[in-house]
Each structure stands twice: as structure tokens, then as C-alpha cells.
N, C-alpha and C positions, 0 to 999 in steps of 0.2 A: 245459825242467827241467836241473837239474845233471847232467852225464855223469858216469859213473863207470867206470874201465877194469876189464873181466873178461879174464882170461887164457884161460879155456876159451870157446869160441866158441858153444857152447850156450846159446840164451838165448829167453825169450818177449817178442815184441814186442809191446806194448799200444798200440793206437791210441787215445789219449784222445780225438781227435775223433769217432770214430765212437761212442762212448760218449756224448758230447754231442748229435751229430745224432739219436741213437735217443732220447733224452730230449725234445729239441725237437720232434720227429716226433710223440710221444705227446702232448705238451703241445698240438700244433695239432689232435690227434684229438680230445681230450676235451673234455667241456664246462669251460668257464671256472672253475666252481666245485668241479671234482674236481682234489684235491691229487694230487701224486705221491709217493709213498713209494719211496725206492730201496733195493732190498734188497742188502745189500753183505756178508751173512753168508759165512762159509766163505772169508774171504781176498777178498771180493769177488768169489765163484766163481773163486777161483784168479787174478785179475787184480791183487790188491792193494787192500786194504781203504780204506786212508787214500785214495789216490790217486783210487779210484772214487769215494768218497764225497765228495771235492771237486769232482771233475768234474761230478757229478750234481747236486749243490747250485749250482754256478755255471751250471748250463743249465737250470735249471727245476723241479728236486725240492724240494718243502717240508722234507722230513726224510729220515732214514735209519732202517732196522731191521736187527737182527742176530739171531743165534740165541743168543748166550751173553753172560752179564754181562762176561767178560774182553773179549769183542770190543768192547763200549760203553765199558769202561773204557779199552781201548787207542786208541778213536777220540776220547776226551777228552784223553788224554795227548799225542795227536799233533795237538792244535789244533782238531778238529771241534765245533765249538759248536752246531749245529742241535740239535733235536728228536731224539731216538733211542730207539727201541722195541726192548726184548728180547723177540721173540716167542714163545720158548720157556719152560718155568717156571725160575724162577731160587730159588735158595736163600733160606731167611729170612735169611741170614747176610748176603747183598747188599742187603737192603731199605733199610737205613740208607746205604749208599754211594750207592745208585741215588738217594735223595732228595737225597743231597749233591751229586751231578753233574748232576741234573736229568734223569735216565734214567728213562723209563717202563716198568714191567714188567708181565707177564702174571699175570693171575689166572684158575687153571684150576678151581679148586674152593674149597669152603667152608672146608676144613681148613686151607688153607695161609692163608687171610685170617684165621683165628682166631688163628694163631699171629703174625701181623703185629700183631693187635690188642694183644697182649701187648708187643711190641717198639716200638710207635710212639712211645712217650713219649720215648724217647732219641733220636728224630728233630729235627734241627736245621731241616729244611725238610719239606715236604709230600712225600709220595711218589705220583708220578703212576702211576695203573694202567689198563690196558685190560682188559677182560673177555673171554676168548675162548669163543665158543659151538662147540660140535661139532654140526654139522649134518649129519653123514655121513661125515666123513672117519675118524672112531673111532680118533684119535690121542691127542689131548689137548683140554680144555674140557668147559664145563658142558652136561649135555644134558636136564636136567631143569628144567622151569619153576620148580618149588617152591623148587629149589635156587638158582636165579637170584635168586627173591625174598628167599631169606635173606641172599645175598649182598648185596644192594641194601640191605638193612636194617643189615648190618653197616657197610657203607662209610658210611651216612648217619650211624651214631653215632661214626664215628671222626674224632679232630680232626687227624689228621696224614695222612691219605690223600685223595687226590683222585681223582675217577673221570673219567678224561679220554678213554676210547674204549672200543669194543667191536667185536669182528671174528670172522670164521670163516674158513674155507678150503674152496675148490670142489677136490674130487680129480679130478673127472672132466670139468673145462672145456676139456682139450685134445682130448678125442674128437668124433667127430661127432654122436653123440646128444646133445640139450642138455635131455632131459627131467631127468635127476638134477640137474643145476645148476640148473634152473628150479625145481625141487621143493624142492633146498636153499636157494635164496634166499628162496623164500617162507616157510620153515621160520623161516630167520634174522630176517627180517622182525617174524615174530609174535614172536620173543625180544626184538628191539630194542622193540616197542611197549611191552612190560612194564614199561620204564623209566620213571619218573614225569616225567623230565626227560631229552629226548634227549642222549648224551654227546656231547662236542664232534667227534669223529672216529669215524666209522661205516665200517669198510673190510671189504671181502671178496674182491676181485678179485685173483689171482695173473697171471702174465704171460698166460696163455691166455684168461681170462676178461675181462681188460682189453682185448685185441686184438678177441676175438670176440663180447663181450657187453657193449658200453658201457653199457646200461641196468642194469647191476648195479655201477656205478661208486660211487655213494652218495658220501660226502664224500672219499674217497681210495682210490686203487689202489696195490697194491703190485707194482712192476716189479722183476721178479728177471732171470730167465736170458735175456729178449729185451732187456733194455738192454744187454747184451755181443753183441747181434746174431744170437742163437741163437734159434730158435723152438721153443716147447715139444714139439711134436709134427710129424711131416708134414701131419696135418691142418690144424693151424695154420698151418704154412708154405705151404699151397695157398690159403688164405684170409685171408692178412694185408691188412689195410687200408692199410698203408704198407710199404715195403721197408724190412727191418733191414739195418744196415751191422755186419759181423763186426769185432771189436776185438782179437780172439787170433791171432798168428802164433807158430809155432814154428820156428826156424831152428839150422842148426849149419853145419860144414864138413867137408869129407873130412880125416882126419887121417893116412890111410895109404893106400897103393894099391898092388895087386900082381898079377901076372900067373900064375895057376894053370894045372897041368896037366889034362889031362882025369882024372876020377875021383878029384879030390882033395875031402876032406871039410872042411867048414866047420862050426865052433862046438861048442857042449857037445853030446854026444849023437851028432855027426856026422849031425845032420838033414839037412843039405844036401850033393850030390856034384855036382860040376861036370860037364856033359854034354860039354864041350868045353874047349878052352881059353879061360878067361875072367878077364877083369879084375873084380877085386873090391876095393872101397873100404872102409873101416872109418870109422866116423862116432861122435864121443864124446857118444853119448845111448845111455842104457838104462834098465832097468825101475826104478832107483833115481831116475830122472828124470821117471817117468811113462809112459815107453814100455813099454807091457804087454806081457809076453811073447807074449799072446795075439794081437799084433799082427805076428808073422813072416808075412811074404808082403804085407803091406801096401807100398804104393809111396810113394816119396819123390820130389821134384821136383830134378831137377838140370840146369841149361841149358834149364829149360822143359819137360824131358821127364820122364816117370813111369819110376821104375826100382824094382825090388822089395827087399825086405830079406829076406835069405837067411840060413838057419842060426837058431839059437835067438838070441834077444835077450839079451844079457849084462845085467849089473847096469850097468855104466858104457859100455858100447859095443853098438854093432850093425854089421853088415856089409849091403853093398848090391851087387848085381850090376849092374856098369858096361856100355854098350855097347862102349866103347873106353877108352884109357888117358886119364886125367884127372889134372890136377896136384893135390896136396895144398893144401888152401886153398879150393878150389872150394866155392861156396856151395850148402848143402843146404836145403829146405825141407820140414819134416814136416806142418806145417799152415800154409795161406795160398797166395798164389798167386806164380807166377812164370811171366812170358811169359804163355801164352795157357792156360797149365793152372791148376788149384786143386784142392789137396786140403783138404777140410773135415773139421771136427770130428765132423759127421754121420757121415761115410765111416768114421771109426775106431769111431764107436759101433756102426754096423752090423756092422762086420767082427766085433767081439767080442760082439753081442749085449746091449748095454748102451744107455743113453742119454747125449745130449751133456754133460747136467750132471755126471755122473760122471768124463767125461773132463776136463772143464774144472777140476774141483778136484782132480785127480790129480796135476798137475803139482808136483813137490815143491820146497822152497825153495832147493835148489841151483841150480835154474834161475833165473838173475836175471831179474827183469822189469825190461824197458827200455821207456821211457813216449816216445811219440813224438806229435807232433800237427802236422799240416799247417797252414801259414797258411790 
């Protein structure tokens, strides 16, 4: 891939090969007739929406899905010609553009479809739609069988809309108890059976359900967080059908190194005080880059060894306690491997009481994404 020079050493290294291997491993695991929908919303979970879409499609994904209309338009503008599904509700004003671009949109209720019924005469192409069924997530979607019947009747009369798919979402598939997921799948099937003719694509499984319950694969699965090498939960990690390869590393360098006397305070609020003479290094990465303030005390890797972040994390920089004097320019790994040690995105998530998803999407745009792929 084309190289770009970045003056600041802080960067996200994206292993495109890992993305491709995760897709290929899933392709071998699934039934041949079950397609893979690569979920690239939220800028490819922080990895880069266009680059990840390309890698996924090259390695076996049949189509991609996003959360917003703008993400779909961006993909088209950047050369992604595959099928695209916008999974969240789209404004009526986007419908004509979606039809023009060949982007499928989601129908979540009767009222939205009635508005489209009045707008469709201006469409130059047919609008592809997927009906969302709410089988227990409680977020968006059709919950009532009578409403679904009405929606089907409306679609049947619409000359510029085409029913392409029906889907749901499993909110508890990453937990040990599978009863809820089984019940929701059965409810979903009841809704699907109400269609006089089965839509082309029936899909329900997120990453967790895809990996743990292949029997719910239907026509396609939506491979999201695990495409990036991250298990949706500890339970899924312990029961993976194949090894996931992590695709994200966060790296920087020491930008300043100094020796401080005992009882020297460091950072905003003087939250750290040296207990003796200490070597302290400064790294150009802070909370404006995605290094959350709650990660104070989190370790980084330098020379393959763990060293703690000390003091309050600043907007643009942070400080780390060094075991000895080290040169400016020494490589620092925040997430990833160095020598025999590894710091994972899950470790960050555990420290601040969140999930890896939130960490992945929190690295800001001023952290350049550098794409690498081994031969």
C-alpha cells in the first residue's frame, strides 16, 4: 500500500492480513451456503472503513453493512461496489439516494414505509429494503405480527421498492446461557414464515452467535467485532471454534526522558510523586488520541518490558516510569506485542470497566492508520 510520512510517531498499525485470515477461517467454518456480511460501521470499528471493506470482500465476504447512510455513501464514493446494507433507520430523505447507489436500507416500522410510498415515484431505481424484526433486543424493529402483515402488503403494492432481506439481532448470544438466544431465534423464524415468499437474505447472527451457534446462520451472518480479532466476551473467547488474529496495534515513541529527584510531583493535580530518584519518559499520546484518562496506571511495553503510566494522562501526552535511562525515540507499544509480552485491547477495557468495542472505536482521527500485510 502507498506509504505516507507522519511526523508524530503515534500511530495505529492495522494488520490487513489478520482481517483476511479471520474472514477465511470463518468461511471454512460456516456452511457453504451461508454468506458473510462484513460489518464495517464506525469507521470499520476504528480500523478504517474503506480499507477493511476491501480486505473483507477480497477474502470471502459477500457484502458489507454499516450503521448510517453517510457511511454507505462514503463507501460508494471510495470505490466499494459490493452490496451495502444500512442497518439502522435511515431518514426518508435518503431513500432516493440509496436507490440510486444500490444501497439497501432497513425498514423498522409501518409509518416509515408509508412515507416512502409517497416518495417512490421520484426514484429512478428500485429501493432495496431489509425488514428488521425485534425479537428481544428492544431497540428498533417490528415487534407485532399484524404490523409485519401490513408492511408486507405495502411492499407488495409499491412499484419502486423491492424486499431483499429480513433480519434480527441477538443481544445475549455472548453469554453462557443460550436459552434466550434459542427463544429469540424461534420467534424470528415465526416472523420469517409469515412472508408469502422468503426474502433473498435472512440473517440474524452477530459475531457471538456466528461463532457459538452456527445453526442460526440462515442465509448470512454479520461478522463484526470478531473480524478484527476481538472476541465479543470472555465466554466467547473461551469457546472459540477457531483462533482469532488481532488486527490492531497502537505504537509511539519516547519524546522526552528526564531523571527526577525523590518527592517530585508529576502531571495535572500532582497525582504521582516519585518515591526515590526515578527516570520518567514522556510519550506523545493522550486522551485526545483515545488514551482515556482512566487508564492511568496502565502499562506500556518498552524493550519488551511492562512499564506503568504515571500521573494524570494529558490531552496530548502521558508520562511513564522507566527502570533506567532510555533514549528519545525508543519504541513504545500501548496495544500489541513486543518481545514475549503483549498488551491487549481487552486489558484496557477491563481496567476502565468497559468492553473492547468501545476502546476500538475511541482512537481519534489524528492517530493515523497505517496498513500492513505480510506476504
